[in-house]
VMD Tcl script that builds the backbone (N, CA, C; Angstrom):
set m [mol new atoms 498]
animate dup $m
set s [atomselect $m all]
$s set {name element resname resid chain x y z} {
  {N N MET 1 A -7.074 -2.424 -33.277}
  {CA C MET 1 A -6.401 -1.130 -33.262}
  {C C MET 1 A -7.442 -0.022 -33.338}
  {N N TYR 2 A -7.220 1.008 -32.551}
  {CA C TYR 2 A -8.118 2.150 -32.528}
  {C C TYR 2 A -7.815 3.077 -33.699}
  {N N LYS 3 A -8.728 4.004 -33.944}
  {CA C LYS 3 A -8.570 4.959 -35.029}
  {C C LYS 3 A -8.486 6.376 -34.451}
  {N N VAL 4 A -7.971 7.299 -35.253}
  {CA C VAL 4 A -7.930 8.704 -34.867}
  {C C VAL 4 A -9.363 9.161 -34.593}
  {N N ASN 5 A -9.532 9.931 -33.534}
  {CA C ASN 5 A -10.809 10.475 -33.040}
  {C C ASN 5 A -11.636 9.479 -32.231}
  {N N ASP 6 A -11.166 8.232 -32.063}
  {CA C ASP 6 A -11.851 7.306 -31.158}
  {C C ASP 6 A -11.663 7.805 -29.728}
  {N N TYR 7 A -12.650 7.518 -28.890}
  {CA C TYR 7 A -12.529 7.787 -27.460}
  {C C TYR 7 A -12.181 6.484 -26.763}
  {N N VAL 8 A -11.233 6.579 -25.835}
  {CA C VAL 8 A -10.771 5.414 -25.075}
  {C C VAL 8 A -10.635 5.813 -23.607}
  {N N VAL 9 A -10.615 4.799 -22.758}
  {CA C VAL 9 A -10.302 5.023 -21.349}
  {C C VAL 9 A -8.864 4.572 -21.158}
  {N N TYR 10 A -8.037 5.494 -20.646}
  {CA C TYR 10 A -6.623 5.208 -20.439}
  {C C TYR 10 A -6.317 5.262 -18.951}
  {N N GLY 11 A -6.139 4.095 -18.350}
  {CA C GLY 11 A -5.758 3.986 -16.946}
  {C C GLY 11 A -6.488 4.947 -16.042}
  {N N LEU 12 A -5.754 5.547 -15.115}
  {CA C LEU 12 A -6.356 6.509 -14.185}
  {C C LEU 12 A -6.450 7.910 -14.775}
  {N N THR 13 A -6.013 8.076 -16.017}
  {CA C THR 13 A -6.167 9.374 -16.676}
  {C C THR 13 A -7.625 9.597 -17.033}
  {N N GLY 14 A -8.323 8.524 -17.377}
  {CA C GLY 14 A -9.743 8.632 -17.730}
  {C C GLY 14 A -9.947 8.642 -19.229}
  {N N VAL 15 A -11.023 9.281 -19.643}
  {CA C VAL 15 A -11.410 9.289 -21.050}
  {C C VAL 15 A -10.486 10.208 -21.838}
  {N N CYS 16 A -9.984 9.678 -22.955}
  {CA C CYS 16 A -9.101 10.427 -23.854}
  {C C CYS 16 A -9.589 10.242 -25.289}
  {N N ARG 17 A -9.262 11.222 -26.121}
  {CA C ARG 17 A -9.519 11.107 -27.556}
  {C C ARG 17 A -8.187 10.855 -28.241}
  {N N ILE 18 A -8.195 9.951 -29.207}
  {CA C ILE 18 A -6.973 9.659 -29.963}
  {C C ILE 18 A -6.796 10.748 -31.018}
  {N N LEU 19 A -5.733 11.525 -30.856}
  {CA C LEU 19 A -5.457 12.617 -31.794}
  {C C LEU 19 A -4.714 12.134 -33.030}
  {N N ASP 20 A -3.851 11.134 -32.825}
  {CA C ASP 20 A -2.997 10.694 -33.925}
  {C C ASP 20 A -2.457 9.311 -33.612}
  {N N ILE 21 A -2.041 8.628 -34.651}
  {CA C ILE 21 A -1.341 7.354 -34.512}
  {C C ILE 21 A -0.128 7.459 -35.417}
  {N N GLY 22 A 1.052 7.303 -34.826}
  {CA C GLY 22 A 2.235 7.462 -35.649}
  {C C GLY 22 A 3.479 6.918 -34.997}
  {N N LYS 23 A 4.586 7.094 -35.699}
  {CA C LYS 23 A 5.902 6.658 -35.230}
  {C C LYS 23 A 6.456 7.693 -34.266}
  {N N ASP 24 A 7.493 7.322 -33.536}
  {CA C ASP 24 A 8.129 8.227 -32.588}
  {C C ASP 24 A 9.179 9.058 -33.309}
  {N N GLU 25 A 8.815 10.293 -33.636}
  {CA C GLU 25 A 9.739 11.153 -34.370}
  {C C GLU 25 A 10.849 11.706 -33.482}
  {N N TYR 26 A 10.712 11.584 -32.163}
  {CA C TYR 26 A 11.713 12.129 -31.247}
  {C C TYR 26 A 12.918 11.210 -31.081}
  {N N THR 27 A 12.694 9.905 -31.058}
  {CA C THR 27 A 13.807 8.978 -30.845}
  {C C THR 27 A 14.316 8.373 -32.147}
  {N N GLY 28 A 13.617 8.598 -33.214}
  {CA C GLY 28 A 14.021 8.005 -34.485}
  {C C GLY 28 A 13.654 6.534 -34.590}
  {N N ASN 29 A 12.859 6.056 -33.648}
  {CA C ASN 29 A 12.419 4.662 -33.650}
  {C C ASN 29 A 11.315 4.512 -34.687}
  {N N ASP 30 A 11.621 3.868 -35.798}
  {CA C ASP 30 A 10.650 3.717 -36.875}
  {C C ASP 30 A 9.783 2.477 -36.723}
  {N N GLU 31 A 10.029 1.673 -35.694}
  {CA C GLU 31 A 9.307 0.420 -35.560}
  {C C GLU 31 A 8.073 0.527 -34.668}
  {N N THR 32 A 8.131 1.356 -33.671}
  {CA C THR 32 A 7.041 1.418 -32.706}
  {C C THR 32 A 6.051 2.505 -33.076}
  {N N GLN 33 A 4.777 2.111 -33.147}
  {CA C GLN 33 A 3.714 3.094 -33.367}
  {C C GLN 33 A 3.146 3.517 -32.028}
  {N N TYR 34 A 2.693 4.769 -31.949}
  {CA C TYR 34 A 2.137 5.322 -30.719}
  {C C TYR 34 A 0.761 5.920 -30.984}
  {N N TYR 35 A -0.111 5.778 -29.967}
  {CA C TYR 35 A -1.341 6.554 -29.941}
  {C C TYR 35 A -0.995 7.875 -29.265}
  {N N VAL 36 A -1.456 8.959 -29.818}
  {CA C VAL 36 A -1.326 10.254 -29.167}
  {C C VAL 36 A -2.696 10.571 -28.590}
  {N N LEU 37 A -2.763 10.614 -27.246}
  {CA C LEU 37 A -4.028 10.777 -26.541}
  {C C LEU 37 A -4.155 12.166 -25.952}
  {N N LYS 38 A -5.380 12.682 -25.966}
  {CA C LYS 38 A -5.702 13.963 -25.325}
  {C C LYS 38 A -6.805 13.703 -24.315}
  {N N PRO 39 A -6.508 13.832 -22.996}
  {CA C PRO 39 A -7.563 13.662 -22.001}
  {C C PRO 39 A -8.692 14.669 -22.238}
  {N N VAL 40 A -9.942 14.232 -22.095}
  {CA C VAL 40 A -11.072 15.127 -22.379}
  {C C VAL 40 A -11.172 16.278 -21.390}
  {N N ASP 41 A -10.577 16.119 -20.207}
  {CA C ASP 41 A -10.690 17.179 -19.209}
  {C C ASP 41 A -9.397 17.956 -18.996}
  {N N ASP 42 A -8.423 17.809 -19.897}
  {CA C ASP 42 A -7.157 18.519 -19.738}
  {C C ASP 42 A -6.605 18.889 -21.112}
  {N N ASN 43 A -6.845 20.131 -21.524}
  {CA C ASN 43 A -6.395 20.590 -22.844}
  {C C ASN 43 A -4.893 20.779 -22.931}
  {N N ASN 44 A -4.204 20.797 -21.780}
  {CA C ASN 44 A -2.764 21.041 -21.782}
  {C C ASN 44 A -1.930 19.769 -21.825}
  {N N MET 45 A -2.571 18.607 -21.744}
  {CA C MET 45 A -1.823 17.358 -21.667}
  {C C MET 45 A -2.031 16.516 -22.930}
  {N N THR 46 A -0.964 15.921 -23.393}
  {CA C THR 46 A -1.056 14.866 -24.402}
  {C C THR 46 A -0.209 13.705 -23.902}
  {N N ILE 47 A -0.645 12.515 -24.262}
  {CA C ILE 47 A 0.012 11.300 -23.791}
  {C C ILE 47 A 0.357 10.448 -25.003}
  {N N ARG 48 A 1.539 9.869 -24.989}
  {CA C ARG 48 A 1.957 8.965 -26.058}
  {C C ARG 48 A 1.990 7.549 -25.482}
  {N N VAL 49 A 1.254 6.654 -26.124}
  {CA C VAL 49 A 1.134 5.279 -25.636}
  {C C VAL 49 A 1.495 4.321 -26.770}
  {N N PRO 50 A 2.436 3.406 -26.547}
  {CA C PRO 50 A 2.766 2.438 -27.602}
  {C C PRO 50 A 1.530 1.611 -27.981}
  {N N VAL 51 A 1.292 1.473 -29.261}
  {CA C VAL 51 A 0.135 0.739 -29.759}
  {C C VAL 51 A 0.181 -0.723 -29.332}
  {N N ASP 52 A 1.360 -1.318 -29.334}
  {CA C ASP 52 A 1.463 -2.759 -29.101}
  {C C ASP 52 A 1.818 -3.150 -27.667}
  {N N ASN 53 A 1.757 -2.224 -26.716}
  {CA C ASN 53 A 2.074 -2.541 -25.324}
  {C C ASN 53 A 0.826 -3.085 -24.630}
  {N N GLU 54 A 0.833 -4.375 -24.349}
  {CA C GLU 54 A -0.332 -5.032 -23.757}
  {C C GLU 54 A -0.460 -4.769 -22.258}
  {N N ASN 55 A 0.566 -4.188 -21.641}
  {CA C ASN 55 A 0.522 -3.909 -20.210}
  {C C ASN 55 A -0.184 -2.599 -19.886}
  {N N ILE 56 A -0.490 -1.824 -20.896}
  {CA C ILE 56 A -1.140 -0.536 -20.690}
  {C C ILE 56 A -2.651 -0.727 -20.738}
  {N N LEU 57 A -3.325 -0.178 -19.728}
  {CA C LEU 57 A -4.775 -0.280 -19.666}
  {C C LEU 57 A -5.394 0.753 -20.604}
  {N N LEU 58 A -5.828 0.290 -21.747}
  {CA C LEU 58 A -6.451 1.138 -22.754}
  {C C LEU 58 A -7.627 0.359 -23.301}
  {N N ARG 59 A -8.816 0.936 -23.192}
  {CA C ARG 59 A -10.003 0.234 -23.670}
  {C C ARG 59 A -10.968 1.233 -24.294}
  {N N PRO 60 A -11.850 0.756 -25.168}
  {CA C PRO 60 A -12.839 1.667 -25.748}
  {C C PRO 60 A -13.860 2.073 -24.686}
  {N N ILE 61 A -14.476 3.243 -24.878}
  {CA C ILE 61 A -15.540 3.614 -23.949}
  {C C ILE 61 A -16.727 2.695 -24.201}
  {N N ILE 62 A -17.587 2.588 -23.207}
  {CA C ILE 62 A -18.733 1.699 -23.323}
  {C C ILE 62 A -19.815 2.330 -24.188}
  {N N THR 63 A -20.742 1.510 -24.614}
  {CA C THR 63 A -21.840 1.970 -25.454}
  {C C THR 63 A -23.019 2.420 -24.590}
  {N N LYS 64 A -23.974 3.067 -25.215}
  {CA C LYS 64 A -25.183 3.490 -24.502}
  {C C LYS 64 A -25.907 2.281 -23.920}
  {N N ASP 65 A -26.004 1.192 -24.680}
  {CA C ASP 65 A -26.667 -0.014 -24.171}
  {C C ASP 65 A -25.943 -0.569 -22.945}
  {N N GLU 66 A -24.612 -0.516 -22.956}
  {CA C GLU 66 A -23.848 -0.989 -21.798}
  {C C GLU 66 A -24.069 -0.083 -20.592}
  {N N VAL 67 A -24.180 1.224 -20.830}
  {CA C VAL 67 A -24.469 2.160 -19.740}
  {C C VAL 67 A -25.830 1.817 -19.124}
  {N N LEU 68 A -26.827 1.621 -19.970}
  {CA C LEU 68 A -28.173 1.315 -19.470}
  {C C LEU 68 A -28.187 -0.006 -18.703}
  {N N SER 69 A -27.414 -0.964 -19.161}
  {CA C SER 69 A -27.308 -2.247 -18.460}
  {C C SER 69 A -26.653 -2.061 -17.094}
  {N N LEU 70 A -25.605 -1.257 -17.034}
  {CA C LEU 70 A -24.948 -0.985 -15.756}
  {C C LEU 70 A -25.890 -0.260 -14.794}
  {N N ILE 71 A -26.625 0.703 -15.302}
  {CA C ILE 71 A -27.577 1.436 -14.459}
  {C C ILE 71 A -28.621 0.475 -13.900}
  {N N ALA 72 A -29.087 -0.450 -14.722}
  {CA C ALA 72 A -30.105 -1.414 -14.282}
  {C C ALA 72 A -29.599 -2.308 -13.154}
  {N N THR 73 A -28.288 -2.550 -13.120}
  {CA C THR 73 A -27.738 -3.438 -12.079}
  {C C THR 73 A -27.230 -2.685 -10.846}
  {N N MET 74 A -27.269 -1.367 -10.878}
  {CA C MET 74 A -26.733 -0.589 -9.754}
  {C C MET 74 A -27.362 -0.943 -8.406}
  {N N PRO 75 A -28.674 -1.127 -8.320}
  {CA C PRO 75 A -29.241 -1.460 -7.004}
  {C C PRO 75 A -28.723 -2.782 -6.436}
  {N N GLU 76 A -28.279 -3.681 -7.303}
  {CA C GLU 76 A -27.804 -4.999 -6.866}
  {C C GLU 76 A -26.337 -4.996 -6.451}
  {N N LYS 77 A -25.607 -3.944 -6.766}
  {CA C LYS 77 A -24.171 -3.909 -6.461}
  {C C LYS 77 A -23.970 -3.938 -4.953}
  {N N GLU 78 A -23.050 -4.801 -4.545}
  {CA C GLU 78 A -22.786 -4.951 -3.123}
  {C C GLU 78 A -21.958 -3.789 -2.597}
  {N N ILE 79 A -22.124 -3.535 -1.311}
  {CA C ILE 79 A -21.325 -2.535 -0.625}
  {C C ILE 79 A -20.146 -3.264 0.010}
  {N N ILE 80 A -18.945 -2.771 -0.259}
  {CA C ILE 80 A -17.725 -3.413 0.229}
  {C C ILE 80 A -17.005 -2.438 1.157}
  {N N TRP 81 A -17.036 -2.670 2.449}
  {CA C TRP 81 A -16.432 -1.731 3.396}
  {C C TRP 81 A -15.472 -2.432 4.347}
  {N N PRO 82 A -14.219 -2.591 3.955}
  {CA C PRO 82 A -13.233 -3.102 4.912}
  {C C PRO 82 A -13.010 -2.058 6.008}
  {N N GLU 83 A -13.102 -2.462 7.258}
  {CA C GLU 83 A -12.936 -1.530 8.383}
  {C C GLU 83 A -11.506 -1.007 8.481}
  {N N ASP 84 A -10.531 -1.856 8.159}
  {CA C ASP 84 A -9.135 -1.441 8.213}
  {C C ASP 84 A -8.880 -0.400 7.112}
  {N N GLU 85 A -8.522 0.811 7.520}
  {CA C GLU 85 A -8.381 1.918 6.574}
  {C C GLU 85 A -7.307 1.660 5.516}
  {N N ARG 86 A -6.184 1.059 5.909}
  {CA C ARG 86 A -5.120 0.764 4.935}
  {C C ARG 86 A -5.583 -0.257 3.907}
  {N N ARG 87 A -6.237 -1.298 4.383}
  {CA C ARG 87 A -6.729 -2.329 3.463}
  {C C ARG 87 A -7.787 -1.739 2.533}
  {N N ARG 88 A -8.689 -0.938 3.103}
  {CA C ARG 88 A -9.747 -0.315 2.301}
  {C C ARG 88 A -9.140 0.566 1.215}
  {N N SER 89 A -8.171 1.380 1.599}
  {CA C SER 89 A -7.516 2.257 0.643}
  {C C SER 89 A -6.850 1.446 -0.470}
  {N N ALA 90 A -6.145 0.380 -0.094}
  {CA C ALA 90 A -5.479 -0.471 -1.095}
  {C C ALA 90 A -6.496 -1.153 -2.004}
  {N N ASP 91 A -7.578 -1.686 -1.410}
  {CA C ASP 91 A -8.615 -2.357 -2.204}
  {C C ASP 91 A -9.281 -1.391 -3.176}
  {N N PHE 92 A -9.609 -0.193 -2.682}
  {CA C PHE 92 A -10.282 0.792 -3.532}
  {C C PHE 92 A -9.356 1.296 -4.631}
  {N N LYS 93 A -8.078 1.496 -4.315}
  {CA C LYS 93 A -7.124 1.937 -5.344}
  {C C LYS 93 A -6.961 0.871 -6.419}
  {N N THR 94 A -6.920 -0.391 -6.014}
  {CA C THR 94 A -6.827 -1.488 -6.978}
  {C C THR 94 A -8.069 -1.506 -7.868}
  {N N ALA 95 A -9.239 -1.344 -7.265}
  {CA C ALA 95 A -10.492 -1.325 -8.029}
  {C C ALA 95 A -10.521 -0.132 -8.983}
  {N N LEU 96 A -10.036 1.002 -8.533}
  {CA C LEU 96 A -9.997 2.201 -9.362}
  {C C LEU 96 A -9.082 1.983 -10.568}
  {N N LYS 97 A -7.906 1.397 -10.318}
  {CA C LYS 97 A -6.927 1.163 -11.379}
  {C C LYS 97 A -7.373 0.083 -12.366}
  {N N SER 98 A -8.342 -0.741 -11.970}
  {CA C SER 98 A -8.804 -1.813 -12.849}
  {C C SER 98 A -9.420 -1.278 -14.141}
  {N N GLY 99 A -9.930 -0.054 -14.071}
  {CA C GLY 99 A -10.571 0.532 -15.249}
  {C C GLY 99 A -11.943 -0.043 -15.535}
  {N N LYS 100 A -12.481 -0.811 -14.610}
  {CA C LYS 100 A -13.772 -1.472 -14.817}
  {C C LYS 100 A -14.896 -0.649 -14.189}
  {N N ASN 101 A -15.877 -0.333 -14.993}
  {CA C ASN 101 A -17.010 0.463 -14.517}
  {C C ASN 101 A -17.720 -0.199 -13.342}
  {N N GLU 102 A -17.834 -1.515 -13.377}
  {CA C GLU 102 A -18.509 -2.225 -12.286}
  {C C GLU 102 A -17.804 -1.981 -10.964}
  {N N GLU 103 A -16.479 -1.969 -10.987}
  {CA C GLU 103 A -15.698 -1.718 -9.777}
  {C C GLU 103 A -15.861 -0.271 -9.323}
  {N N TRP 104 A -15.878 0.664 -10.274}
  {CA C TRP 104 A -16.069 2.072 -9.931}
  {C C TRP 104 A -17.435 2.278 -9.280}
  {N N ILE 105 A -18.451 1.594 -9.806}
  {CA C ILE 105 A -19.793 1.717 -9.239}
  {C C ILE 105 A -19.825 1.195 -7.809}
  {N N LYS 106 A -19.165 0.072 -7.559}
  {CA C LYS 106 A -19.100 -0.467 -6.193}
  {C C LYS 106 A -18.456 0.539 -5.246}
  {N N ILE 107 A -17.350 1.138 -5.679}
  {CA C ILE 107 A -16.659 2.131 -4.858}
  {C C ILE 107 A -17.591 3.306 -4.555}
  {N N ILE 108 A -18.210 3.837 -5.595}
  {CA C ILE 108 A -19.079 5.004 -5.433}
  {C C ILE 108 A -20.257 4.677 -4.512}
  {N N LYS 109 A -20.887 3.548 -4.755}
  {CA C LYS 109 A -22.038 3.163 -3.928}
  {C C LYS 109 A -21.623 2.976 -2.471}
  {N N THR 110 A -20.517 2.297 -2.253}
  {CA C THR 110 A -20.026 2.064 -0.901}
  {C C THR 110 A -19.700 3.370 -0.187}
  {N N LEU 111 A -18.954 4.221 -0.859}
  {CA C LEU 111 A -18.515 5.452 -0.209}
  {C C LEU 111 A -19.657 6.446 -0.012}
  {N N HIS 112 A -20.609 6.481 -0.923}
  {CA C HIS 112 A -21.788 7.335 -0.713}
  {C C HIS 112 A -22.583 6.850 0.492}
  {N N SER 113 A -22.737 5.544 0.610}
  {CA C SER 113 A -23.463 4.980 1.745}
  {C C SER 113 A -22.757 5.323 3.059}
  {N N GLU 114 A -21.446 5.153 3.069}
  {CA C GLU 114 A -20.674 5.466 4.279}
  {C C GLU 114 A -20.716 6.965 4.573}
  {N N LYS 115 A -20.668 7.773 3.530}
  {CA C LYS 115 A -20.729 9.226 3.706}
  {C C LYS 115 A -22.051 9.637 4.362}
  {N N GLU 116 A -23.157 9.050 3.887}
  {CA C GLU 116 A -24.477 9.337 4.467}
  {C C GLU 116 A -24.555 8.877 5.920}
  {N N THR 117 A -24.026 7.687 6.196}
  {CA C THR 117 A -24.028 7.160 7.560}
  {C C THR 117 A -23.254 8.084 8.493}
  {N N ARG 118 A -22.094 8.517 8.052}
  {CA C ARG 118 A -21.266 9.402 8.877}
  {C C ARG 118 A -21.889 10.784 9.024}
  {N N ALA 119 A -22.491 11.298 7.951}
  {CA C ALA 119 A -23.121 12.618 8.005}
  {C C ALA 119 A -24.260 12.640 9.024}
  {N N ALA 120 A -24.953 11.517 9.172}
  {CA C ALA 120 A -26.067 11.428 10.122}
  {C C ALA 120 A -25.608 11.622 11.565}
  {N N VAL 121 A -24.330 11.352 11.834}
  {CA C VAL 121 A -23.802 11.538 13.191}
  {C C VAL 121 A -22.759 12.671 13.233}
  {N N GLY 122 A -22.787 13.533 12.216}
  {CA C GLY 122 A -21.927 14.705 12.191}
  {C C GLY 122 A -20.476 14.449 11.850}
  {N N LYS 123 A -20.204 13.354 11.166}
  {CA C LYS 123 A -18.823 13.031 10.782}
  {C C LYS 123 A -18.672 13.093 9.267}
  {N N LYS 124 A -17.416 13.102 8.831}
  {CA C LYS 124 A -17.096 13.111 7.404}
  {C C LYS 124 A -16.327 11.856 7.032}
  {N N LEU 125 A -16.288 11.591 5.731}
  {CA C LEU 125 A -15.445 10.508 5.226}
  {C C LEU 125 A -13.980 10.882 5.409}
  {N N PRO 126 A -13.111 9.895 5.624}
  {CA C PRO 126 A -11.677 10.197 5.593}
  {C C PRO 126 A -11.293 10.785 4.231}
  {N N LYS 127 A -10.330 11.692 4.236}
  {CA C LYS 127 A -9.927 12.390 2.996}
  {C C LYS 127 A -9.556 11.427 1.877}
  {N N MET 128 A -8.876 10.324 2.206}
  {CA C MET 128 A -8.480 9.359 1.184}
  {C C MET 128 A -9.712 8.738 0.530}
  {N N ASP 129 A -10.704 8.375 1.333}
  {CA C ASP 129 A -11.933 7.799 0.781}
  {C C ASP 129 A -12.665 8.813 -0.093}
  {N N GLU 130 A -12.711 10.053 0.354}
  {CA C GLU 130 A -13.363 11.122 -0.415}
  {C C GLU 130 A -12.670 11.305 -1.764}
  {N N ALA 131 A -11.335 11.294 -1.762}
  {CA C ALA 131 A -10.572 11.462 -3.005}
  {C C ALA 131 A -10.818 10.299 -3.959}
  {N N ILE 132 A -10.845 9.091 -3.434}
  {CA C ILE 132 A -11.088 7.913 -4.273}
  {C C ILE 132 A -12.494 7.972 -4.861}
  {N N MET 133 A -13.487 8.345 -4.042}
  {CA C MET 133 A -14.865 8.456 -4.524}
  {C C MET 133 A -14.957 9.507 -5.635}
  {N N ASN 134 A -14.316 10.648 -5.430}
  {CA C ASN 134 A -14.358 11.710 -6.438}
  {C C ASN 134 A -13.713 11.276 -7.746}
  {N N THR 135 A -12.613 10.540 -7.669}
  {CA C THR 135 A -11.947 10.053 -8.878}
  {C C THR 135 A -12.832 9.047 -9.612}
  {N N ALA 136 A -13.418 8.118 -8.878}
  {CA C ALA 136 A -14.304 7.120 -9.496}
  {C C ALA 136 A -15.502 7.807 -10.148}
  {N N GLU 137 A -16.095 8.780 -9.470}
  {CA C GLU 137 A -17.239 9.504 -10.034}
  {C C GLU 137 A -16.847 10.276 -11.293}
  {N N LYS 138 A -15.694 10.922 -11.252}
  {CA C LYS 138 A -15.227 11.690 -12.406}
  {C C LYS 138 A -15.068 10.782 -13.631}
  {N N HIS 139 A -14.390 9.646 -13.442}
  {CA C HIS 139 A -14.166 8.737 -14.567}
  {C C HIS 139 A -15.483 8.158 -15.089}
  {N N LEU 140 A -16.341 7.743 -14.183}
  {CA C LEU 140 A -17.621 7.160 -14.584}
  {C C LEU 140 A -18.479 8.199 -15.300}
  {N N ASN 141 A -18.537 9.411 -14.757}
  {CA C ASN 141 A -19.349 10.467 -15.366}
  {C C ASN 141 A -18.833 10.849 -16.749}
  {N N GLN 142 A -17.516 10.923 -16.916}
  {CA C GLN 142 A -16.945 11.242 -18.231}
  {C C GLN 142 A -17.343 10.198 -19.261}
  {N N GLU 143 A -17.174 8.935 -18.883}
  {CA C GLU 143 A -17.438 7.859 -19.831}
  {C C GLU 143 A -18.929 7.750 -20.140}
  {N N PHE 144 A -19.764 7.788 -19.108}
  {CA C PHE 144 A -21.214 7.727 -19.312}
  {C C PHE 144 A -21.683 8.905 -20.170}
  {N N ALA 145 A -21.146 10.092 -19.908}
  {CA C ALA 145 A -21.555 11.285 -20.656}
  {C C ALA 145 A -21.293 11.115 -22.154}
  {N N LEU 146 A -20.113 10.635 -22.500}
  {CA C LEU 146 A -19.797 10.418 -23.916}
  {C C LEU 146 A -20.706 9.368 -24.532}
  {N N ALA 147 A -20.913 8.274 -23.809}
  {CA C ALA 147 A -21.740 7.186 -24.335}
  {C C ALA 147 A -23.198 7.623 -24.508}
  {N N LEU 148 A -23.668 8.496 -23.619}
  {CA C LEU 148 A -25.071 8.920 -23.648}
  {C C LEU 148 A -25.291 10.200 -24.452}
  {N N GLY 149 A -24.203 10.872 -24.826}
  {CA C GLY 149 A -24.339 12.116 -25.577}
  {C C GLY 149 A -24.855 13.266 -24.721}
  {N N ILE 150 A -24.452 13.284 -23.439}
  {CA C ILE 150 A -24.849 14.349 -22.522}
  {C C ILE 150 A -23.598 14.901 -21.845}
  {N N SER 151 A -23.764 15.948 -21.054}
  {CA C SER 151 A -22.611 16.499 -20.330}
  {C C SER 151 A -22.371 15.681 -19.061}
  {N N PRO 152 A -21.137 15.709 -18.536}
  {CA C PRO 152 A -20.862 14.982 -17.295}
  {C C PRO 152 A -21.772 15.420 -16.136}
  {N N GLU 153 A -22.168 16.684 -16.120}
  {CA C GLU 153 A -23.041 17.186 -15.057}
  {C C GLU 153 A -24.445 16.580 -15.130}
  {N N GLU 154 A -24.839 16.109 -16.293}
  {CA C GLU 154 A -26.173 15.524 -16.474}
  {C C GLU 154 A -26.223 14.026 -16.153}
  {N N VAL 155 A -25.073 13.416 -15.898}
  {CA C VAL 155 A -25.016 11.969 -15.712}
  {C C VAL 155 A -25.765 11.518 -14.459}
  {N N ILE 156 A -25.507 12.148 -13.324}
  {CA C ILE 156 A -26.163 11.703 -12.089}
  {C C ILE 156 A -27.683 11.846 -12.186}
  {N N PRO 157 A -28.218 12.994 -12.654}
  {CA C PRO 157 A -29.675 13.054 -12.828}
  {C C PRO 157 A -30.196 11.991 -13.807}
  {N N TYR 158 A -29.423 11.711 -14.851}
  {CA C TYR 158 A -29.814 10.675 -15.810}
  {C C TYR 158 A -29.891 9.317 -15.120}
  {N N ILE 159 A -28.880 8.999 -14.332}
  {CA C ILE 159 A -28.869 7.719 -13.611}
  {C C ILE 159 A -30.064 7.636 -12.672}
  {N N LEU 160 A -30.292 8.692 -11.909}
  {CA C LEU 160 A -31.405 8.686 -10.951}
  {C C LEU 160 A -32.754 8.521 -11.650}
  {N N ASP 161 A -32.886 9.090 -12.853}
  {CA C ASP 161 A -34.131 8.940 -13.621}
  {C C ASP 161 A -34.307 7.535 -14.184}
  {N N HIS 162 A -33.202 6.813 -14.402}
  {CA C HIS 162 A -33.266 5.520 -15.085}
  {C C HIS 162 A -32.983 4.316 -14.185}
  {N N ILE 163 A -32.626 4.583 -12.947}
  {CA C ILE 163 A -32.322 3.457 -12.046}
  {C C ILE 163 A -33.628 2.777 -11.644}
  {N N PRO 164 A -33.650 1.445 -11.698}
  {CA C PRO 164 A -34.888 0.755 -11.338}
  {C C PRO 164 A -35.171 0.867 -9.839}
  {N N GLU 165 A -36.452 0.913 -9.515}
  {CA C GLU 165 A -36.868 0.942 -8.118}
  {C C GLU 165 A -36.589 -0.429 -7.489}
  {N N LYS 166 A -36.228 -0.404 -6.233}
  {CA C LYS 166 A -35.952 -1.661 -5.512}
  {C C LYS 166 A -37.245 -2.378 -5.185}
}
mol reanalyze $m
mol bondsrecalc $m
mol representation Tube
mol addrep $m
């Protein structure tokens, strides 16, 4: 069980801070406890998540050591590019929803590579791919920033400084 003020990753919402843990005062249900979550990038939203619901993707943020380990493996991550746009979109959305940093890194690496390839011939990424890449980057940067004690804007320069040479 998490504690108040812990940071967690909640599904596609991203990094949230636990504001409170309590019963549902609105329905009078005294049996179910809820986490009250505040997304780090949205001061106007709060989310109530049942503590005992195993179907909800809620996990602790990674540690600094885990971030450094992920950065060390980034050059080895494979590029996954299904040519069929529908399949690619479905695969990337599934990977995004997994909540796994390794999957987010694969998406980002793949889409950045494709973006560079297309830019070289004056083309752009399809809007859906661009949106998926931006979402994966946002979630990864938020989580890495908290784990490293830096701002989300400092994450990419940090990664570039710490990524091993091929």
